[in-house]
C-alpha positions in Angstrom: -14.9 13.8 13.8 -17.3 11.3 12.1 -15.6 10.5 9.0 -12.3 9.3 11.3 -14.5 7.0 13.6 -16.4 5.4 10.3 -12.8 4.9 8.7 -11.5 3.2 11.8 -14.7 0.8 12.1 -13.7 -0.2 8.3 -10.2 -0.5 8.7 -10.8 -2.6 12.1 -13.0 -4.6 9.8 -10.3 -6.1 8.6 -11.5 -5.3 4.8 -9.4 -6.6 2.3 -9.4 -3.5 0.2 -10.9 -0.1 1.0 -11.1 2.8 -1.7 -10.9 6.4 -0.8 -11.6 8.5 -3.3 -10.9 12.3 -2.8 -9.4 15.2 -4.2 -8.2 15.9 -0.4 -5.2 13.4 -0.5 -3.0 15.0 2.1 -5.9 15.0 4.6 -6.8 11.7 3.7 -3.1 10.3 4.3 -3.5 12.5 7.5 -6.8 10.8 8.6 -5.3 7.3 8.1 -2.0 8.0 9.8 -4.0 9.1 13.1 -6.2 6.2 12.7 -3.1 3.6 12.5 -1.3 3.5 15.6 -5.1 2.5 17.4 -4.7 -0.6 15.0 -1.5 -1.6 16.2 -0.8 -2.1 12.3 2.0 -0.6 10.0 1.3 1.8 7.8 3.1 1.8 3.9 2.6 4.1 1.0 3.2 4.1 -2.5 4.1 6.2 -5.1 5.5 6.2 -8.5 8.7 8.0 -7.6 9.3 6.3 -4.3 8.2 3.4 -4.4 6.7 1.7 -1.3 7.7 3.0 2.0 7.0 3.0 5.6 5.1 5.5 7.3 4.5 4.0 10.7 5.7 0.8 12.5 7.8 -1.7 10.9 7.7 -2.2 7.1 5.9 -4.9 6.2 9.1 -6.0 3.9 13.0 -4.9 3.9 13.6 -3.3 0.4 17.4 -4.4 0.5 15.8 -7.9 0.2 12.3 -8.1 -1.4 11.7 -11.3 -2.6 8.3 -13.0 -4.1 7.4 -16.3 -3.9 8.7 -18.6 -5.9 12.0 -15.9 -6.5 15.3 -17.0 -5.6 16.4 -13.6 -5.8 15.2 -10.4 -6.5 17.5 -7.6 -8.5 16.2 -4.2 -7.3 17.8 -2.4 -10.3 15.0 -4.5 -12.5 12.2 -5.1 -9.9 11.9 -1.7 -8.2 8.5 -1.2 -6.2 8.3 1.7 -8.4 6.7 -0.5 -10.7 3.1 -0.5 -10.3 2.9 -4.3 -11.2 5.4 -5.2 -8.9 4.6 -3.2 -6.1 1.5 -4.8 -6.3 2.8 -8.2 -5.7 5.2 -7.0 -2.9 2.0 -6.0 -1.2 0.3 -9.4 -2.0 3.1 -11.2 -0.7 4.0 -9.3 2.2 4.7 -11.5 5.2 3.0 -9.2 7.7 -0.4 -7.8 7.9 -0.2 -3.8 7.8 -2.1 -1.1 5.6 -0.5 0.5 2.3 -1.9 3.4 0.9 -1.4 3.7 -3.1 -1.4 7.0 -3.7 -2.2 8.0 -7.3 -2.3 4.5 -8.5 -5.7 5.0 -10.7 -3.4 5.8 -14.0 -2.4 2.5 -14.3 -5.8 0.9 -13.6 -7.2 1.4 -17.1 -8.4 -2.0 -17.6 -9.0 -3.2 -14.2 -10.2 -6.8 -15.6 -7.0 -7.5 -17.4 -3.4 -8.4 -16.2 -2.1 -5.7 -18.0 -1.1 -2.3 -16.8 -1.0 -0.7 -20.2 
């Protein structure tokens, strides 16, 4: 129970980035899902196969009308949220605050100080 209280306190602090390193992904997601309603924030997750999907609450984006700052039109066939770099831009430019769980994102961060994901 202590870990739930600790995580809730961290999420309430409105830190911009919180990393949870665990081999128990299902348990971690379940824990975040149990805390999210009390925070009154929408919860979305990202996986490479599905892109960004809403788990709890209203999505912070409309997948059929994704637009980034400066873009007039977004072609979903070429700019899918399954693309890690595009997904990060969608999260960054979300119009509403929320909690995002990028699951198994670490393989795409080989060179975290560069602008490239290769």
